[in-house]
Every structure is written in C-alpha cells, then in structure tokens.
All heavy atoms as an XYZ file, in Angstrom:
711
protein
N       0.862     -1.166     -0.082
C       0.038     -0.010     -0.043
C       0.870      1.249     -0.025
O       0.593      2.252     -0.685
C      -0.873     -0.059      1.222
C      -1.899      0.988      1.284
S      -3.307      0.378      0.414
C      -4.545      1.662      0.722
N       1.948      1.188      0.762
C       2.839      2.336      0.870
C       3.494      2.511     -0.569
O       3.888      3.668     -0.864
C       3.859      2.235      1.988
N       3.828      1.390     -1.161
C       4.499      1.581     -2.420
C       3.583      2.172     -3.505
O       3.969      2.980     -4.353
C       4.947      0.203     -2.971
C       5.769      0.166     -4.187
C       6.279     -1.178     -4.613
O       5.768     -2.179     -4.133
N       7.146     -1.192     -5.480
N       2.292      1.910     -3.413
C       1.323      2.506     -4.341
C       1.311      3.977     -4.203
O       1.304      4.775     -5.119
C      -0.063      1.897     -4.156
C      -1.101      2.580     -4.975
N      -1.091      2.460     -6.417
C      -2.213      3.335     -4.635
C      -2.098      3.162     -6.878
N      -2.753      3.657     -5.872
N       1.328      4.510     -2.888
C       1.312      5.943     -2.713
C       2.628      6.613     -3.147
O       2.577      7.683     -3.725
N       3.723      5.887     -2.991
C       4.988      6.476     -3.471
C       5.023      6.588     -4.999
O       5.397      7.570     -5.507
C       6.147      5.456     -3.052
C       7.374      5.933     -3.608
C       8.124      7.022     -3.202
C       7.987      5.051     -4.632
C       9.374      7.378     -3.808
C       9.264      5.434     -5.179
C       9.898      6.603     -4.749
N       4.531      5.518     -5.699
C       4.492      5.547     -7.203
C       3.568      6.625     -7.649
O       3.924      7.307     -8.725
C       4.107      4.147     -7.686
C       5.179      3.064     -7.493
C       4.695      1.679     -8.002
C       6.513      3.395     -8.194
N       2.474      6.763     -7.004
C       1.493      7.829     -7.551
C       2.032      9.158     -7.362
O       1.829     10.087     -8.209
C       0.109      7.637     -6.838
O       0.215      7.933     -5.457
N       2.747      9.416     -6.188
C       3.267     10.758     -6.025
C       4.415     10.956     -6.949
O       4.684     12.126     -7.502
C       3.813     10.892     -4.601
O       4.928     10.091     -4.347
N       5.193      9.902     -7.326
C       6.215     10.035     -8.283
C       5.658     10.370     -9.726
O       6.249     11.281    -10.396
C       7.070      8.822     -8.350
C       8.259      8.713     -9.302
C       9.287      9.794     -8.819
C       8.983      7.378     -9.274
N       4.554      9.719    -10.033
C       3.926     10.005    -11.295
C       3.449     11.394    -11.402
O       3.590     12.164    -12.430
C       2.825      8.921    -11.533
C       3.313      7.710    -12.235
C       2.134      6.895    -12.715
N       2.332      5.542    -12.181
C       1.637      4.914    -11.214
N       0.556      5.548    -10.728
N       1.928      3.771    -10.849
N       2.746     11.903    -10.368
C       2.323     13.215    -10.401
C       3.480     14.306    -10.363
O       3.252     15.335    -11.008
C       1.395     13.456     -9.132
O       2.262     13.373     -7.936
N       4.530     13.911     -9.814
C       5.644     14.911     -9.774
C       6.234     14.940    -11.161
O       6.637     15.969    -11.664
C       6.780     14.376     -8.801
C       7.948     15.218     -8.838
N       8.000     16.557     -8.396
C       9.222     15.075     -9.267
C       9.207     17.071     -8.479
N       9.941     16.136     -9.046
N       6.275     13.766    -11.942
C       6.829     13.702    -13.284
C       5.924     14.433    -14.222
O       6.355     14.935    -15.334
C       7.138     12.367    -13.710
C       8.249     11.574    -12.912
C       8.272     10.124    -13.422
C       9.573     12.291    -13.196
N       4.601     14.417    -13.989
C       3.658     15.055    -14.921
C       3.496     16.579    -14.557
O       2.791     17.245    -15.345
C       2.355     14.411    -14.726
C       2.218     13.033    -15.199
C       0.755     12.484    -15.086
N       0.760     11.095    -15.328
C      -0.173     10.283    -14.946
N      -1.202     10.761    -14.309
N      -0.078      8.979    -15.136
N       4.182     17.098    -13.624
C       4.050     18.606    -13.314
C       4.380     19.381    -14.462
O       5.417     19.097    -15.192
C       4.757     18.893    -12.068
O       6.203     18.702    -12.336
N       3.796     20.544    -14.683
C       4.069     21.441    -15.870
C       5.479     22.023    -15.656
O       5.975     22.114    -14.503
C       3.022     22.494    -15.713
C       2.495     22.438    -14.355
C       2.650     21.080    -13.852
N       6.084     22.522    -16.716
C       7.388     23.157    -16.663
C       7.263     24.499    -15.841
O       6.237     25.053    -15.669
C       7.799     23.447    -18.151
C       6.471     23.403    -18.850
C       5.613     22.496    -18.107
N       8.409     24.900    -15.317
C       8.325     26.207    -14.449
C       7.882     27.352    -15.312
O       8.061     27.399    -16.507
C       9.763     26.341    -13.960
C      10.609     25.516    -14.798
C       9.736     24.418    -15.335
N       7.251     28.291    -14.686
C       6.848     29.565    -15.412
C       7.956     30.263    -15.988
O       9.138     30.183    -15.529
C       6.108     30.329    -14.392
C       6.014     29.503    -13.206
C       6.901     28.340    -13.278
N       7.679     31.045    -17.037
C       8.762     31.764    -17.728
C       9.359     32.855    -16.913
O      10.452     33.284    -17.206
C       8.213     32.279    -19.094
O       7.221     33.249    -18.785
N       8.675     33.338    -15.896
C       9.199     34.435    -15.176
C      10.282     33.987    -14.209
O      11.019     34.831    -13.734
C       8.070     35.222    -14.428
C       7.467     34.423    -13.257
N       6.486     33.506    -13.556
C       7.713     34.354    -12.014
C       6.073     32.946    -12.388
N       6.833     33.370    -11.425
N      10.372     32.705    -13.989
C      11.464     32.185    -13.112
C      12.727     32.000    -13.960
O      13.888     32.148    -13.382
C      11.037     30.902    -12.514
C       9.945     31.132    -11.460
C      12.179     30.198    -11.703
C       9.344     29.912    -10.883
N      12.631     31.782    -15.243
C      13.755     31.513    -16.050
C      14.491     32.818    -16.386
O      13.749     33.881    -16.400
C      13.411     30.768    -17.367
C      12.863     29.394    -17.106
C      12.271     28.810    -18.383
O      12.192     29.483    -19.453
N      11.967     27.603    -18.317
N      15.855     32.819    -16.565
C      16.511     34.125    -16.810
C      16.064     34.666    -18.129
O      15.608     34.058    -19.092
C      17.971     33.670    -16.983
C      17.911     32.142    -17.189
C      16.659     31.669    -16.605
N      16.073     36.026    -18.118
C      15.554     36.812    -19.323
C      16.648     36.721    -20.475
O      16.222     36.754    -21.553
C      15.287     38.209    -18.915
C      14.120     38.424    -18.050
C      13.892     39.870    -17.815
N      13.585     40.055    -16.434
C      13.589     41.174    -15.792
N      14.001     42.249    -16.439
N      13.326     41.251    -14.550
N      17.926     36.785    -20.016
C      18.943     36.713    -21.021
C      19.425     35.384    -21.333
O      19.467     34.476    -20.486
C      20.184     37.466    -20.502
C      20.045     38.988    -20.544
C      21.338     39.523    -20.181
N      21.300     40.955    -20.233
C      22.387     41.734    -20.225
N      23.540     41.142    -20.140
N      22.278     42.953    -20.288
N      19.725     35.164    -22.604
C      20.441     33.798    -22.895
C      21.948     34.045    -22.707
O      22.406     35.089    -22.463
N      22.582     32.875    -22.939
C      24.093     32.946    -22.731
C      24.783     33.697    -23.957
O      25.901     34.103    -23.869
C      24.581     31.638    -22.576
C      24.192     31.032    -21.183
C      23.325     29.977    -21.161
C      24.855     31.537    -20.070
C      22.958     29.506    -19.936
C      24.459     31.054    -18.847
C      23.550     29.996    -18.810
O      23.173     29.454    -17.576
N      24.067     33.782    -25.137
C      24.678     34.240    -26.285
C      24.617     35.869    -26.350
O      25.143     36.453    -27.219
C      24.019     33.654    -27.561
C      22.579     34.102    -27.659
N      21.656     33.416    -26.918
C      21.893     34.980    -28.376
C      20.427     34.015    -27.156
N      20.590     34.886    -28.104
N      23.903     36.418    -25.425
C      23.703     37.931    -25.479
C      25.033     38.533    -24.942
O      25.560     38.189    -24.006
C      22.458     38.273    -24.662
C      22.259     39.832    -24.544
C      21.214     37.619    -25.016
N      25.366     39.652    -25.656
C      26.570     40.419    -25.298
C      26.288     41.177    -24.032
O      25.128     41.469    -23.624
C      26.821     41.464    -26.381
C      27.499     40.855    -27.562
C      28.933     40.394    -27.297
O      29.616     41.049    -26.567
O      29.274     39.281    -27.840
N      27.354     41.329    -23.163
C      27.257     42.107    -21.938
C      26.985     43.572    -22.205
O      27.390     44.116    -23.183
C      28.548     41.940    -21.167
C      28.925     40.619    -20.676
C      30.280     40.664    -19.996
C      27.933     39.947    -19.803
N      26.170     44.088    -21.206
C      25.879     45.466    -21.336
C      27.035     46.445    -20.826
O      28.092     45.915    -20.408
N      26.908     47.698    -20.932
C      27.919     48.616    -20.478
C      28.192     48.509    -19.021
O      29.406     48.570    -18.559
C      27.498     50.048    -20.839
N      27.154     48.242    -18.168
C      27.365     48.149    -16.784
C      28.183     46.904    -16.431
O      29.003     46.985    -15.605
C      25.996     48.141    -16.086
C      26.033     48.119    -14.580
C      24.705     48.325    -13.998
N      24.806     48.437    -12.520
C      24.746     47.449    -11.719
N      24.467     46.201    -12.171
N      24.844     47.547    -10.340
N      27.778     45.828    -17.117
C      28.517     44.568    -16.830
C      29.963     44.644    -17.221
O      30.871     44.244    -16.517
C      27.819     43.365    -17.538
C      26.533     42.945    -16.921
C      25.296     43.634    -17.594
O      25.531     44.575    -18.407
O      24.196     43.340    -17.209
N      30.222     45.265    -18.399
C      31.589     45.486    -18.842
C      32.407     46.373    -17.809
O      33.577     46.090    -17.551
C      31.580     46.088    -20.251
C      31.187     45.063    -21.301
C      31.265     45.683    -22.601
C      30.810     44.714    -23.693
N      30.798     45.272    -25.098
N      31.716     47.391    -17.325
C      32.405     48.223    -16.406
C      32.661     47.555    -15.094
O      33.767     47.712    -14.471
C      31.597     49.469    -16.153
N      31.761     46.610    -14.639
C      32.057     45.817    -13.447
C      33.171     44.896    -13.629
O      33.909     44.508    -12.618
C      30.744     45.245    -12.979
C      29.695     46.075    -12.430
C      28.389     45.316    -12.221
C      30.097     46.709    -11.108
N      33.296     44.408    -14.851
C      34.413     43.333    -14.979
C      35.728     43.946    -15.267
O      36.731     43.207    -15.246
C      33.942     42.449    -16.145
C      32.752     41.508    -15.879
C      32.385     40.830    -17.143
C      33.139     40.522    -14.854
N      35.878     45.260    -15.536
C      37.147     45.881    -15.721
C      37.951     45.798    -14.494
O      37.457     45.813    -13.360
C      36.886     47.297    -16.165
C      36.435     47.413    -17.646
C      36.327     48.887    -18.075
O      36.699     49.879    -17.275
O      35.816     49.101    -19.123
N      39.266     45.885    -14.692
C      40.283     45.903    -13.506
C      40.166     47.156    -12.757
O      40.228     48.197    -13.337
C      41.656     45.602    -13.984
C      42.560     45.266    -12.849
C      43.925     44.836    -13.350
O      43.926     44.062    -14.310
O      44.868     45.199    -12.808
N      39.961     47.109    -11.447
C      39.913     48.399    -10.613
C      41.287     48.613    -10.069
O      41.837     47.784     -9.265
C      38.869     48.202     -9.533
C      38.516     49.506     -8.902
O      39.114     50.493     -9.251
O      37.687     49.526     -7.971
N      41.787     49.856    -10.271
C      43.141     50.203     -9.812
C      43.129     50.277     -8.290
O      44.125     49.977     -7.642
C      43.514     51.557    -10.482
C      44.881     51.995     -9.967
C      43.542     51.491    -11.978
N      42.072     50.684     -7.673
C      41.967     50.836     -6.224
C      42.117     49.447     -5.498
O      42.572     49.370     -4.365
C      40.759     51.533     -5.796
N      41.578     48.380     -6.120
C      41.658     47.073     -5.591
C      42.917     46.265     -5.952
O      43.018     45.202     -5.455
C      40.360     46.288     -6.051
C      38.994     46.944     -5.502
C      37.931     46.163     -6.157
C      39.029     46.974     -4.066
N      43.711     46.814     -6.755
C      44.858     46.013     -7.391
C      45.833     45.577     -6.150
O      46.457     44.557     -6.216
C      45.596     46.814     -8.304
C      46.625     46.035     -9.049
C      47.104     46.771    -10.309
C      48.048     45.831    -11.068
N      47.764     45.790    -12.431
N      46.023     46.513     -5.206
C      46.952     46.122     -4.191
C      46.547     44.940     -3.258
O      47.334     44.338     -2.598
C      47.236     47.320     -3.189
C      46.026     47.833     -2.438
C      46.350     49.127     -1.714
N      45.143     49.648     -0.959
C      45.113     49.778      0.356
N      46.200     49.575      1.100
N      44.035     50.202      0.912
N      45.149     44.679     -3.201
C      44.786     43.555     -2.429
C      44.957     42.218     -3.064
O      44.828     41.187     -2.439
C      43.193     43.743     -2.166
C      42.966     44.899     -1.309
C      42.398     46.034     -1.752
C      43.362     44.908      0.122
C      42.068     47.103     -1.008
C      43.163     46.055      0.865
C      42.523     47.081      0.357
N      45.319     42.181     -4.392
C      45.416     40.882     -5.084
C      46.751     40.235     -4.745
O      46.901     39.080     -4.991
C      45.361     41.140     -6.627
C      43.971     41.528     -7.031
C      43.905     41.446     -8.559
C      42.491     41.866     -8.912
N      42.130     41.469    -10.249
N      47.624     40.984     -4.045
C      48.958     40.305     -3.642
C      48.745     39.364     -2.583
O      49.581     38.557     -2.262
C      49.880     41.427     -3.305
O      49.487     42.075     -2.170
N      47.656     39.460     -1.807
C      47.399     38.473     -0.741
C      47.191     37.089     -1.159
O      47.519     36.114     -0.421
C      46.222     38.913      0.071
C      46.366     40.152      0.923
C      45.506     41.229      0.821
C      47.441     40.280      1.793
C      45.741     42.346      1.648
C      47.673     41.371      2.553
C      46.790     42.423      2.477
O      46.993     43.522      3.263
N      46.757     36.865     -2.387
C      46.617     35.522     -2.865
C      47.755     34.705     -2.873
O      47.857     33.555     -2.390
C      45.973     35.574     -4.290
C      45.525     34.359     -4.841
C      44.837     34.451     -6.166
C      44.433     33.154     -6.744
N      43.845     33.270     -8.052
N      48.947     35.304     -3.321
C      50.221     34.524     -3.344
C      50.693     34.261     -1.925
O      51.228     33.219     -1.689
C      51.255     35.230     -4.148
C      50.895     35.290     -5.622
O      50.191     34.349     -6.081
N      51.321     36.237     -6.277
N      50.587     35.233     -1.053
C      51.067     35.042      0.308
C      50.187     34.042      1.023
O      50.744     33.232      1.898
C      51.144     36.384      1.038
O      49.834     36.961      1.143
N      48.927     33.966      0.754
C      48.081     32.959      1.525
C      48.487     31.586      0.965
O      48.585     30.592      1.759
C      46.592     33.193      1.185
C      45.744     32.028      1.467
C      46.155     34.487      1.901
N      48.751     31.467     -0.369
C      49.196     30.129     -0.821
C      50.551     29.741     -0.207
O      50.803     28.544      0.150
C      49.452     30.257     -2.337
C      48.077     30.082     -3.139
C      48.440     30.061     -4.584
C      47.243     29.986     -5.471
N      47.502     29.966     -6.786
N      51.436     30.680     -0.049
C      52.746     30.422      0.570
C      52.622     29.958      1.983
O      53.170     28.952      2.493
C      53.685     31.669      0.438
C      55.103     31.356      0.876
C      55.956     32.553      0.738
N      55.916     33.083     -0.561
C      55.675     34.423     -0.849
N      55.446     35.237      0.090
N      55.685     34.818     -2.068
N      51.789     30.628      2.822
C      51.601     30.231      4.190
C      50.962     28.928      4.279
O      51.219     28.116      5.178
C      50.696     31.391      4.914
C      50.275     30.951      6.196
C      51.576     32.691      4.991
N      49.953     28.622      3.363
C      49.319     27.319      3.348
C      50.310     26.224      3.142
O      50.331     25.194      3.749
C      48.252     27.327      2.362
O      47.598     26.053      2.239
N      51.242     26.355      2.115
C      52.285     25.411      1.818
C      53.169     25.208      3.058
O      53.525     24.038      3.418
C      53.003     25.780      0.643
C      52.285     25.610     -0.642
C      53.121     25.912     -1.865
C      52.307     25.820     -3.179
N      53.170     26.117     -4.278
N      53.582     26.269      3.744
C      54.375     26.231      4.829
C      53.665     25.462      5.941
O      54.365     24.535      6.655
C      54.882     27.620      5.343
C      55.828     28.253      4.332
C      55.541     27.559      6.683
C      56.117     29.662      4.547
N      52.442     25.736      6.207
C      51.717     24.975      7.161
C      51.565     23.525      6.840
O      51.660     22.610      7.769
N      51.355     23.058      5.621
C      51.301     21.721      5.254
C      52.689     20.998      5.534
O      52.744     19.881      5.993
C      50.989     21.585      3.685
C      49.528     21.948      3.474
O      48.726     22.120      4.379
N      49.204     22.291      2.235
N      53.731     21.755      5.159
C      55.055     21.124      5.361
C      55.358     20.878      6.839
O      55.834     19.853      7.292
C      56.154     22.017      4.714
C      57.586     21.572      5.174
C      56.017     21.923      3.189
N      55.070     22.004      7.690
C      55.249     21.893      9.141
C      54.353     20.700      9.708
O      54.843     19.976     10.602
C      54.846     23.185      9.831
C      55.893     24.260      9.577
C      55.411     25.545     10.293
C      57.225     23.907     10.305
N      53.172     20.580      9.183
C      52.251     19.432      9.673
C      52.861     18.098      9.407
O      52.980     17.223     10.314
C      50.867     19.502      9.029
O      50.369     20.784      9.327
C      49.978     18.484      9.537
N      53.465     17.930      8.153
C      54.080     16.702      7.818
C      55.426     16.369      8.706
O      55.617     15.257      9.094
C      54.447     16.710      6.359
C      53.290     16.572      5.373
C      53.748     16.707      3.882
C      52.521     15.207      5.593
N      56.139     17.471      8.866
C      57.375     17.355      9.723
C      57.029     16.969     11.131
O      57.726     16.008     11.663
C      58.182     18.717      9.645
C      59.251     18.659     10.733
C      58.745     18.818      8.236
N      56.080     17.519     11.694
C      55.620     17.257     13.083
C      55.153     15.785     13.185
O      55.465     15.121     14.072
C      54.609     18.222     13.656
C      53.981     17.732     14.891
C      55.288     19.597     13.841
N      54.281     15.407     12.192
C      53.769     14.076     12.170
C      54.857     13.063     12.005
O      54.923     12.056     12.749
C      52.748     13.938     11.068
C      52.006     12.591     11.042
C      51.108     12.298     12.019
C      52.250     11.710      9.967
C      50.442     11.095     11.949
C      51.651     10.495     10.047
C      50.724     10.255     10.977
N      55.845     13.308     11.057
C      56.944     12.270     10.956
C      57.823     12.255     12.132
O      58.261     11.188     12.552
C      57.760     12.793      9.657
N      58.034     13.414     12.826
C      58.789     13.407     14.025
C      58.091     12.643     15.096
O      58.755     11.905     15.874
N      56.777     12.779     15.288
C      56.083     11.975     16.267
C      56.112     10.513     15.937
O      56.351      9.672     16.957
C      54.623     12.449     16.319
C      54.365     13.841     16.940
S      52.740     14.427     16.903
C      51.772     13.021     17.538
N      55.948     10.093     14.711
C      56.045      8.764     14.435
C      57.403      8.121     14.660
O      57.633      7.013     15.231
C      55.704      8.516     12.849
C      54.263      8.599     12.542
C      54.078      8.383     10.995
C      53.455      7.466     13.252
N      58.500      8.843     14.294
C      59.796      8.378     14.565
C      60.128      8.305     16.055
O      60.715      7.338     16.534
C      60.901      9.229     13.798
O      60.808     10.496     14.324
N      59.611      9.284     16.900
C      59.803      9.201     18.320
C      59.195      7.969     18.938
O      59.755      7.346     19.692
C      59.284     10.531     18.845
C      59.224     10.492     20.386
C      60.405     10.748     21.055
C      58.063     10.366     21.081
C      60.442     10.706     22.487
C      58.068     10.350     22.474
C      59.300     10.551     23.140
O      59.255     10.570     24.568
N      57.878      7.813     18.518
C      57.171      6.678     19.126
C      57.801      5.323     18.621
O      57.806      4.335     19.439
C      55.653      6.710     18.857
C      54.966      7.762     19.652
C      54.356      8.927     19.024
C      54.991      7.795     21.055
C      53.691      9.849     19.747
C      54.332      8.725     21.770
C      53.689      9.744     21.157
N      58.171      5.257     17.389
C      58.871      4.026     16.895
C      60.104      3.815     17.677
O      60.422      2.637     18.117
C      59.184      4.260     15.460
C      59.780      2.991     14.808
C      59.132      1.842     14.536
C      61.121      2.714     14.506
N      59.984      0.975     14.016
C      61.276      1.437     13.978
C      62.300      3.558     14.618
C      62.441      0.940     13.551
C      63.471      3.049     14.173
C      63.542      1.725     13.663
N      60.948      4.805     17.894
C      62.198      4.679     18.688
C      61.871      4.276     20.223
O      62.491      3.413     20.756
C      62.992      5.892     18.675
C      63.603      6.119     17.259
C      64.171      5.897     19.682
C      64.279      7.450     17.109
N      60.863      4.907     20.768
C      60.440      4.619     22.044
C      59.953      3.190     22.197
O      60.186      2.533     23.197
C      59.375      5.598     22.550
C      59.035      5.395     23.941
C      59.828      5.786     24.977
C      57.680      4.985     24.219
C      59.364      5.657     26.356
C      57.285      4.811     25.605
C      58.186      5.182     26.637
N      59.247      2.730     21.252
C      58.641      1.404     21.296
C      59.716      0.255     21.126
O      59.705     -0.727     21.729
C      57.614      1.183     20.241
C      56.853     -0.116     20.269
C      55.784     -0.073     19.175
C      55.123     -1.490     19.190
N      54.096     -1.601     18.149
N      60.695      0.533     20.258
C      61.730     -0.446     19.935
C      62.825     -0.480     21.032
O      63.560     -1.394     21.170
C      62.327     -0.213     18.541
O      62.950      1.104     18.575
C      61.337     -0.396     17.485
N      62.995      0.653     21.823
C      63.942      0.764     22.824
C      63.394      0.243     24.110
O      62.291      0.711     24.498
C      64.488      2.193     23.038
O      64.912      2.663     21.688
C      65.675      2.164     23.926
N      64.104     -0.788     24.744
C      63.555     -1.238     25.916
C      64.523     -0.787     27.086
O      65.720     -0.780     26.960
C      63.425     -2.788     26.051
O      64.685     -3.275     25.815
N      63.885     -0.373     28.165
C      64.651      0.076     29.341
C      64.733     -0.987     30.378
O      64.177     -0.764     31.442
C      64.157      1.400     29.896
C      64.287      2.560     28.862
C      63.123      2.933     28.127
C      65.495      3.149     28.628
C      63.284      4.027     27.254
C      65.633      4.194     27.776
C      64.479      4.700     27.024
O      64.588      5.657     26.131
N      65.219     -2.190     30.146
C      65.068     -3.222     31.107
C      66.337     -3.283     32.026
O      67.469     -2.857     31.730
C      65.121     -4.622     30.498
O      64.247     -4.664     29.414
C-alpha cells in the first residue's frame, strides 16, 4: 500500500508542468554584456593592491602543510624509537 502511494506521487511529480517563464532568466548566454557589466568586469586600480594577498596565502598554506608533515613524521619516529627501545 505504501508503495502504491509512492509511485502515484512520483507519477504526479513527473507530470507537473514546466516552471513559469518568469522564473527562467531573461537573457540567454549568447547575449553580449551591457555597458554596466563590462564596467564591473574591468580591473579596478584601487583594488589592485589587495590581489597580492593571494600569493602570500598560498605560501603560508604550503608552509603549514610542510610543518604538519614534519611534526607528524617526528612524532612517528619518536614513538617508533620509544617502542623499539627497551629500558630493562
């Protein structure tokens, strides 16, 4: 009985009409950009100095990754040495 309800709801969902045209975008992808869009996409001189942060963030991220690997390798080697060395 539950399967019948599921299948009927699935059929009604598949038969639903397409979305109204006011929800779909007005412009197609082939339309040229307007003057406002072109102005917004141009490079801004006032914001140019903030673009340098991208490279420094990448560098700090790489340094963090290397430090994490070094600490992890150091911990593994320390525990391996501690485990193999017996203090009898």
